[in-house]
FIKOLZA-426159 format. One record per residue (C-alpha): x, y negated, z; residue number from 0. Coordinates in steps of 0.02 Angstrom, whole numbers. Example, Ala and Ser with C-alpha at 12.3 -4.5 7.8 and 13.67 -1.06 7.14 Angstrom:
BEGIN
[r [615; 225; 390]; 0],
[r [684; 53; 357]; 1],
//
This chain:
BEGIN
[r [-1109; 973; 493]; 0],
[r [-953; 1014; 586]; 1],
[r [-837; 1008; 430]; 2],
[r [-894; 800; 426]; 3],
[r [-863; 780; 598]; 4],
[r [-691; 859; 606]; 5],
[r [-630; 729; 448]; 6],
[r [-714; 584; 524]; 7],
[r [-623; 630; 696]; 8],
[r [-447; 663; 592]; 9],
[r [-461; 485; 506]; 10],
[r [-471; 432; 673]; 11],
[r [-346; 498; 763]; 12],
[r [-228; 484; 585]; 13],
[r [-279; 294; 603]; 14],
[r [-205; 296; 803]; 15],
[r [-45; 401; 777]; 16],
[r [14; 261; 639]; 17],
[r [-32; 133; 742]; 18],
[r [142; 120; 805]; 19],
[r [209; 87; 621]; 20],
[r [54; -3; 534]; 21],
[r [181; -178; 558]; 22],
[r [299; -204; 444]; 23],
[r [392; -297; 303]; 24],
[r [231; -311; 207]; 25],
[r [143; -376; 372]; 26],
[r [273; -500; 400]; 27],
[r [273; -567; 234]; 28],
[r [41; -578; 235]; 29],
[r [61; -660; 399]; 30],
[r [215; -795; 352]; 31],
[r [118; -838; 163]; 32],
[r [-60; -845; 246]; 33],
[r [26; -966; 376]; 34],
[r [92; -1061; 223]; 35],
[r [-76; -1074; 134]; 36],
[r [-151; -1141; 317]; 37],
[r [-33; -1275; 312]; 38],
[r [-14; -1357; 154]; 39],
[r [-130; -1244; 34]; 40],
[r [-84; -1121; -109]; 41],
[r [87; -1075; -125]; 42],
[r [148; -1145; -288]; 43],
[r [343; -1112; -262]; 44],
[r [469; -1018; -141]; 45],
[r [517; -1126; -9]; 46],
[r [559; -984; 113]; 47],
[r [703; -901; 53]; 48],
[r [875; -956; 1]; 49],
[r [873; -831; -175]; 50],
[r [738; -932; -279]; 51],
[r [730; -1067; -190]; 52],
[r [602; -1197; -287]; 53],
[r [553; -1065; -416]; 54],
[r [390; -1082; -463]; 55],
[r [279; -916; -383]; 56],
[r [132; -829; -415]; 57],
[r [44; -792; -233]; 58],
[r [-71; -662; -342]; 59],
[r [-143; -586; -161]; 60],
[r [-188; -761; -67]; 61],
[r [-336; -706; -2]; 62],
[r [-270; -554; 99]; 63],
[r [-148; -679; 156]; 64],
[r [-243; -804; 236]; 65],
[r [-366; -668; 300]; 66],
[r [-212; -571; 392]; 67],
[r [-152; -759; 469]; 68],
[r [-322; -794; 535]; 69],
[r [-361; -639; 622]; 70],
[r [-198; -654; 698]; 71],
[r [-228; -824; 747]; 72],
[r [-388; -753; 829]; 73],
[r [-334; -585; 883]; 74],
[r [-150; -576; 888]; 75],
[r [-65; -427; 779]; 76],
[r [-161; -302; 857]; 77],
[r [-316; -382; 763]; 78],
[r [-219; -346; 612]; 79],
[r [-183; -165; 662]; 80],
[r [-369; -127; 702]; 81],
[r [-451; -218; 542]; 82],
[r [-308; -128; 422]; 83],
[r [-365; 57; 526]; 84],
[r [-545; 6; 515]; 85],
[r [-519; -25; 320]; 86],
[r [-418; 120; 293]; 87],
[r [-520; 249; 403]; 88],
[r [-688; 154; 319]; 89],
[r [-609; 212; 140]; 90],
[r [-581; 385; 179]; 91],
[r [-752; 428; 285]; 92],
[r [-844; 361; 116]; 93],
[r [-762; 455; -7]; 94],
[r [-780; 629; 105]; 95],
[r [-966; 588; 109]; 96],
[r [-999; 560; -75]; 97],
[r [-914; 728; -98]; 98],
[r [-1045; 805; 36]; 99],
[r [-1195; 690; -37]; 100],
[r [-1129; 727; -209]; 101],
[r [-1166; 936; -177]; 102],
[r [-974; 993; -110]; 103],
[r [-982; 1122; -11]; 104],
[r [-900; 1081; 154]; 105],
[r [-766; 1199; 167]; 106],
[r [-672; 1126; 4]; 107],
[r [-734; 965; 53]; 108],
[r [-649; 987; 209]; 109],
[r [-481; 1073; 136]; 110],
[r [-453; 929; 10]; 111],
[r [-509; 791; 127]; 112],
[r [-360; 860; 255]; 113],
[r [-227; 856; 102]; 114],
[r [-304; 679; 38]; 115],
[r [-277; 608; 227]; 116],
[r [-116; 653; 246]; 117],
[r [-71; 563; 96]; 118],
[r [-168; 410; 147]; 119],
[r [-89; 414; 315]; 120],
[r [93; 409; 251]; 121],
[r [36; 248; 159]; 122],
[r [-54; 159; 281]; 123],
[r [28; -6; 359]; 124],
[r [-63; -185; 380]; 125],
[r [-36; -251; 205]; 126],
[r [-130; -339; 63]; 127],
[r [-188; -160; -13]; 128],
[r [-259; -118; 160]; 129],
[r [-411; -255; 138]; 130],
[r [-425; -202; -73]; 131],
[r [-450; -11; -11]; 132],
[r [-624; -27; 9]; 133],
[r [-636; -69; -186]; 134],
[r [-519; 83; -228]; 135],
[r [-647; 204; -192]; 136],
[r [-821; 98; -204]; 137],
[r [-751; 87; -404]; 138],
[r [-738; 260; -455]; 139],
[r [-883; 325; -340]; 140],
[r [-1003; 175; -431]; 141],
[r [-928; 225; -587]; 142],
[r [-942; 408; -577]; 143],
[r [-1120; 381; -539]; 144],
[r [-1166; 250; -679]; 145],
[r [-1083; 399; -807]; 146],
[r [-1221; 518; -748]; 147],
[r [-1341; 392; -753]; 148],
[r [-1305; 184; -813]; 149],
[r [-1365; 76; -686]; 150],
[r [-1410; -90; -671]; 151],
[r [-1333; -91; -494]; 152],
[r [-1172; -67; -557]; 153],
[r [-1139; -241; -598]; 154],
[r [-1116; -287; -440]; 155],
[r [-944; -216; -465]; 156],
[r [-898; -378; -556]; 157],
[r [-917; -497; -409]; 158],
[r [-838; -358; -305]; 159],
[r [-699; -363; -457]; 160],
[r [-664; -546; -406]; 161],
[r [-649; -525; -248]; 162],
[r [-517; -389; -276]; 163],
[r [-449; -480; -389]; 164],
[r [-365; -639; -257]; 165],
[r [-306; -470; -116]; 166],
[r [-225; -369; -198]; 167],
[r [-127; -311; -394]; 168],
[r [-214; -135; -386]; 169],
[r [-363; -245; -457]; 170],
[r [-297; -201; -641]; 171],
[r [-354; -30; -613]; 172],
[r [-535; -98; -621]; 173],
[r [-525; -132; -814]; 174],
[r [-448; 39; -846]; 175],
[r [-601; 129; -766]; 176],
[r [-715; 16; -853]; 177],
[r [-640; 69; -1008]; 178],
[r [-630; 272; -951]; 179],
[r [-802; 247; -915]; 180],
[r [-859; 196; -1092]; 181],
[r [-725; 317; -1171]; 182],
[r [-800; 444; -1061]; 183],
[r [-964; 413; -1099]; 184],
[r [-946; 446; -1275]; 185],
[r [-840; 607; -1261]; 186],
[r [-979; 670; -1157]; 187],
[r [-1131; 659; -1262]; 188],
[r [-1011; 724; -1401]; 189],
[r [-981; 867; -1303]; 190],
[r [-1160; 901; -1251]; 191],
[r [-1226; 859; -1450]; 192],
[r [-1329; 739; -1400]; 193],
[r [-1348; 555; -1445]; 194],
[r [-1303; 400; -1360]; 195],
[r [-1380; 237; -1363]; 196],
[r [-1283; 121; -1449]; 197],
[r [-1342; -29; -1325]; 198],
[r [-1277; 100; -1196]; 199],
[r [-1099; 71; -1267]; 200],
[r [-1124; -104; -1288]; 201],
[r [-1153; -135; -1101]; 202],
[r [-1033; -21; -1067]; 203],
[r [-888; -120; -1170]; 204],
[r [-945; -261; -1091]; 205],
[r [-946; -212; -899]; 206],
[r [-767; -177; -960]; 207],
[r [-755; -348; -1032]; 208],
[r [-818; -425; -888]; 209],
[r [-692; -312; -764]; 210],
[r [-549; -367; -863]; 211],
[r [-613; -554; -846]; 212],
[r [-628; -549; -658]; 213],
[r [-458; -490; -671]; 214],
[r [-402; -687; -696]; 215],
[r [-549; -771; -574]; 216],
[r [-400; -853; -459]; 217],
[r [-349; -1029; -442]; 218],
[r [-200; -938; -535]; 219],
[r [-276; -885; -662]; 220],
[r [-185; -953; -806]; 221],
[r [-12; -907; -729]; 222],
[r [-68; -728; -698]; 223],
[r [-7; -639; -847]; 224],
[r [172; -686; -826]; 225],
[r [139; -631; -663]; 226],
[r [77; -466; -701]; 227],
[r [214; -448; -823]; 228],
[r [363; -495; -696]; 229],
[r [290; -370; -581]; 230],
[r [191; -240; -661]; 231],
[r [325; -205; -813]; 232],
[r [487; -268; -716]; 233],
[r [620; -132; -724]; 234],
[r [699; -231; -549]; 235],
[r [542; -164; -462]; 236],
[r [559; 31; -504]; 237],
[r [773; 22; -495]; 238],
[r [768; -48; -307]; 239],
[r [562; -43; -236]; 240],
[r [551; 129; -157]; 241],
[r [366; 140; -181]; 242],
[r [395; 101; -363]; 243],
[r [477; 249; -389]; 244],
[r [411; 462; -416]; 245],
[r [393; 529; -237]; 246],
[r [527; 664; -187]; 247],
[r [504; 832; -91]; 248],
[r [578; 781; 48]; 249],
[r [493; 610; 57]; 250],
[r [326; 616; -9]; 251],
[r [284; 809; -16]; 252],
[r [89; 783; 15]; 253],
[r [54; 667; -150]; 254],
[r [155; 800; -247]; 255],
[r [52; 941; -164]; 256],
[r [-100; 827; -190]; 257],
[r [-45; 796; -376]; 258],
[r [-29; 989; -415]; 259],
[r [-197; 1023; -352]; 260],
[r [-281; 882; -433]; 261],
[r [-211; 965; -610]; 262],
[r [-256; 1107; -584]; 263],
[r [-430; 1077; -518]; 264],
[r [-434; 969; -687]; 265],
[r [-393; 1093; -790]; 266],
[r [-500; 1234; -710]; 267],
[r [-644; 1134; -729]; 268],
[r [-634; 1031; -877]; 269],
[r [-776; 1118; -977]; 270],
[r [-900; 1056; -857]; 271],
[r [-830; 905; -784]; 272],
[r [-873; 736; -827]; 273],
[r [-730; 656; -916]; 274],
[r [-745; 494; -838]; 275],
[r [-698; 604; -659]; 276],
[r [-573; 706; -745]; 277],
[r [-476; 545; -841]; 278],
[r [-470; 481; -699]; 279],
[r [-411; 598; -586]; 280],
[r [-262; 662; -704]; 281],
[r [-212; 470; -752]; 282],
[r [-190; 438; -576]; 283],
[r [-84; 596; -531]; 284],
[r [3; 557; -701]; 285],
[r [40; 363; -617]; 286],
[r [97; 439; -443]; 287],
[r [215; 539; -525]; 288],
[r [287; 403; -586]; 289],
[r [283; 283; -432]; 290],
[r [204; 328; -281]; 291],
[r [121; 170; -227]; 292],
[r [-24; 249; -326]; 293],
[r [-36; 389; -203]; 294],
[r [-171; 297; -99]; 295],
[r [-304; 289; -234]; 296],
[r [-270; 458; -292]; 297],
[r [-304; 534; -135]; 298],
[r [-465; 428; -123]; 299],
[r [-511; 500; -302]; 300],
[r [-473; 668; -243]; 301],
[r [-566; 674; -94]; 302],
[r [-723; 584; -174]; 303],
[r [-733; 687; -350]; 304],
[r [-631; 859; -338]; 305],
[r [-718; 931; -218]; 306],
[r [-879; 990; -321]; 307],
[r [-755; 1031; -445]; 308],
[r [-664; 1126; -332]; 309],
[r [-827; 1249; -314]; 310],
[r [-846; 1252; -501]; 311],
[r [-660; 1333; -502]; 312],
[r [-650; 1438; -374]; 313],
[r [-828; 1493; -355]; 314],
[r [-835; 1620; -196]; 315],
[r [-659; 1629; -178]; 316],
[r [-557; 1548; -31]; 317],
[r [-736; 1463; 49]; 318],
[r [-721; 1387; 226]; 319],
[r [-901; 1398; 298]; 320],
[r [-964; 1350; 437]; 321],
[r [-963; 1432; 596]; 322],
[r [-941; 1436; 768]; 323],
[r [-758; 1374; 790]; 324],
[r [-781; 1238; 659]; 325],
[r [-913; 1162; 786]; 326],
[r [-802; 1192; 940]; 327],
[r [-666; 1083; 852]; 328],
[r [-795; 957; 812]; 329],
[r [-852; 945; 980]; 330],
[r [-687; 912; 1065]; 331],
[r [-613; 823; 908]; 332],
[r [-727; 685; 921]; 333],
[r [-728; 622; 1101]; 334],
[r [-547; 617; 1088]; 335],
[r [-520; 530; 909]; 336],
[r [-646; 404; 974]; 337],
[r [-553; 363; 1128]; 338],
[r [-390; 388; 1031]; 339],
[r [-459; 258; 897]; 340],
[r [-536; 130; 1048]; 341],
[r [-362; 111; 1100]; 342],
[r [-263; 45; 951]; 343],
[r [-239; -116; 1009]; 344],
[r [-158; -65; 1163]; 345],
[r [-57; 41; 1058]; 346],
[r [-16; -88; 938]; 347],
[r [29; -217; 1045]; 348],
[r [136; -100; 1144]; 349],
[r [253; -53; 996]; 350],
[r [254; -241; 938]; 351],
[r [325; -282; 1091]; 352],
[r [435; -136; 1131]; 353],
[r [508; -113; 905]; 354],
[r [493; -261; 871]; 355],
[r [593; -376; 1009]; 356],
[r [565; -565; 1027]; 357],
[r [743; -580; 1093]; 358],
[r [819; -501; 918]; 359],
[r [734; -627; 823]; 360],
[r [783; -760; 949]; 361],
[r [969; -708; 944]; 362],
[r [987; -705; 777]; 363],
[r [903; -875; 739]; 364],
[r [1020; -953; 866]; 365],
[r [1158; -859; 788]; 366],
[r [1129; -939; 608]; 367],
[r [1126; -1130; 670]; 368],
[r [1297; -1080; 682]; 369],
[r [1367; -967; 572]; 370],
[r [1266; -1025; 398]; 371],
[r [1153; -929; 326]; 372],
[r [1055; -743; 332]; 373],
[r [1081; -607; 229]; 374],
[r [903; -507; 285]; 375],
[r [840; -378; 220]; 376],
[r [668; -352; 138]; 377],
[r [572; -254; 312]; 378],
[r [653; -416; 413]; 379],
[r [656; -565; 324]; 380],
[r [499; -610; 351]; 381],
[r [484; -549; 521]; 382],
[r [637; -686; 571]; 383],
[r [527; -807; 471]; 384],
[r [337; -781; 578]; 385],
[r [464; -800; 742]; 386],
[r [578; -940; 668]; 387],
[r [499; -1060; 532]; 388],
[r [635; -1169; 559]; 389],
[r [733; -1032; 475]; 390],
[r [655; -1063; 296]; 391],
[r [762; -1088; 153]; 392],
[r [916; -1015; 268]; 393],
[r [850; -788; 255]; 394],
[r [916; -712; 88]; 395],
[r [766; -688; 2]; 396],
[r [593; -568; 39]; 397],
[r [465; -456; -29]; 398],
[r [467; -566; -186]; 399],
[r [577; -469; -304]; 400],
[r [489; -570; -440]; 401],
[r [565; -741; -378]; 402],
[r [764; -650; -395]; 403],
[r [876; -639; -524]; 404],
[r [933; -470; -601]; 405],
[r [1120; -504; -517]; 406],
[r [1048; -521; -333]; 407],
[r [954; -374; -360]; 408],
[r [1105; -276; -430]; 409],
[r [1240; -315; -296]; 410],
[r [1108; -302; -146]; 411],
[r [1080; -111; -220]; 412],
[r [1247; -102; -197]; 413],
[r [1280; -147; -56]; 414],
[r [1132; -23; 11]; 415],
[r [1199; 114; -82]; 416],
[r [1390; 53; -75]; 417],
[r [1425; -38; 74]; 418],
[r [1603; -22; 66]; 419],
[r [1639; -94; -107]; 420],
[r [1727; -258; -130]; 421],
[r [1580; -345; -233]; 422],
[r [1478; -253; -83]; 423],
[r [1575; -329; 62]; 424],
[r [1610; -504; -74]; 425],
[r [1405; -506; -43]; 426],
[r [1415; -504; 154]; 427],
[r [1535; -605; 174]; 428],
[r [1451; -746; 93]; 429],
[r [1324; -741; 247]; 430],
[r [1371; -789; 410]; 431],
[r [1225; -664; 516]; 432],
[r [1168; -484; 419]; 433],
[r [1008; -403; 479]; 434],
[r [989; -219; 437]; 435],
[r [863; -73; 431]; 436],
[r [945; 68; 515]; 437],
[r [833; 201; 437]; 438],
[r [814; 108; 269]; 439],
[r [971; 42; 241]; 440],
[r [1086; 186; 346]; 441],
[r [1241; 139; 244]; 442],
[r [1244; -37; 262]; 443],
[r [1231; -24; 451]; 444],
[r [1359; 118; 479]; 445],
[r [1498; -4; 358]; 446],
[r [1425; -157; 479]; 447],
[r [1458; -60; 623]; 448],
[r [1625; 1; 590]; 449],
[r [1715; -189; 496]; 450],
[r [1819; -288; 601]; 451],
[r [1757; -439; 533]; 452],
[r [1590; -435; 598]; 453],
[r [1529; -424; 774]; 454],
[r [1367; -327; 828]; 455],
[r [1232; -467; 880]; 456],
[r [1068; -379; 934]; 457],
[r [968; -245; 885]; 458],
[r [796; -202; 932]; 459],
[r [695; -19; 877]; 460],
[r [706; -33; 698]; 461],
[r [862; -153; 651]; 462],
[r [1023; -225; 719]; 463],
[r [1108; -399; 661]; 464],
[r [1275; -425; 655]; 465],
[r [1361; -577; 669]; 466],
[r [1540; -658; 569]; 467],
[r [1692; -642; 666]; 468],
[r [1802; -813; 675]; 469],
[r [1968; -778; 615]; 470],
[r [2063; -779; 771]; 471],
[r [1918; -667; 880]; 472],
[r [1988; -472; 910]; 473],
[r [1881; -350; 881]; 474],
[r [1803; -248; 1024]; 475],
//
């Protein structure tokens, strides 16, 4: 089937294309926390950053952190990128495989798969969610099958949820999906005017309760409710973290396009589409419109569940049937994609060496010895700590926004958006070294570059560092 071959090839090529950008702020954070776990056990207090130093914290993703650190220890950063690439590509291939085995036409599967892959690719980095991505497709697929015909094998999702609960906070989707299964089965039975066995509803309720219990099956179990309240419902996340904000037409057009496709297919097929599948797709689309972080779960669900119902909605219109051209494309793409995917370790190693210069972090650490603490943005704070653990407690903050005070968050956001404001200058002048990502925080970088009170210290592929000038040091 050439359509499947093309999708597999595109998935492999996409991972190779993303490999140079797979190591990012979250990657360094995972590695630093993994090292902390290896050295002293579970992290219970923040001992890494100046802001929130000593504050109790919950490392809900501890298993992901420990896993990445073990991989990096044995196989280097390129090994981390390879594992992340395999996990992401594998989840996508599983999604389109489910669509094809479920009876969807290859053409519609190809079309929706390409859109979904574009969305997934834009969010592909080596981070905790990447290790949980297999669960983001396994749960919808298994529960969709169970919605049609209850199976004892569905209970295997419970231990999977336990593992998921220690990898990433997206495990909160597990009980939500269990509840959709319960409600959807009852709604579908009513639509068909068929009786539903009470024991089946009781079983679905127990399954949902088991998913909910699994969410707290963690060494941090009793502290997780407060942790999720400080993250999921924290207005600061939506205010200051781009991934928690709605997708924009310029930054995430693929996510918006996919949402439009989901709404269109569900509306057109709502009478025949199982309630579990339609409600899950719609809820994920709504969640994505409110926060871009839900785009990957939505893309996987769309690739797996929507092609069949797109067939129902479109009938014989806009069909992409197998032909000679697709066969040629499939045969040509496969060897190229396999070679490209096999080259990921070399691509990643070159990217890390060229974009994340060791000289950069060395010079920043050396400057900090004479100039005090470092105001480092969330993309590079843990990178400094990874290469220079002696900077513990001297870097301003990291990705754990829940450990930061509201006043500091506001001051930081103001420094990024209005760097020339007096309050913004006061914040950065309280540090001896400032590290800023030139793309993420372009305004701050430009302001620092023209500020006579700061001297350029170092720069690499992403970041620039500045050091405070002495009072009698002339500007160059």
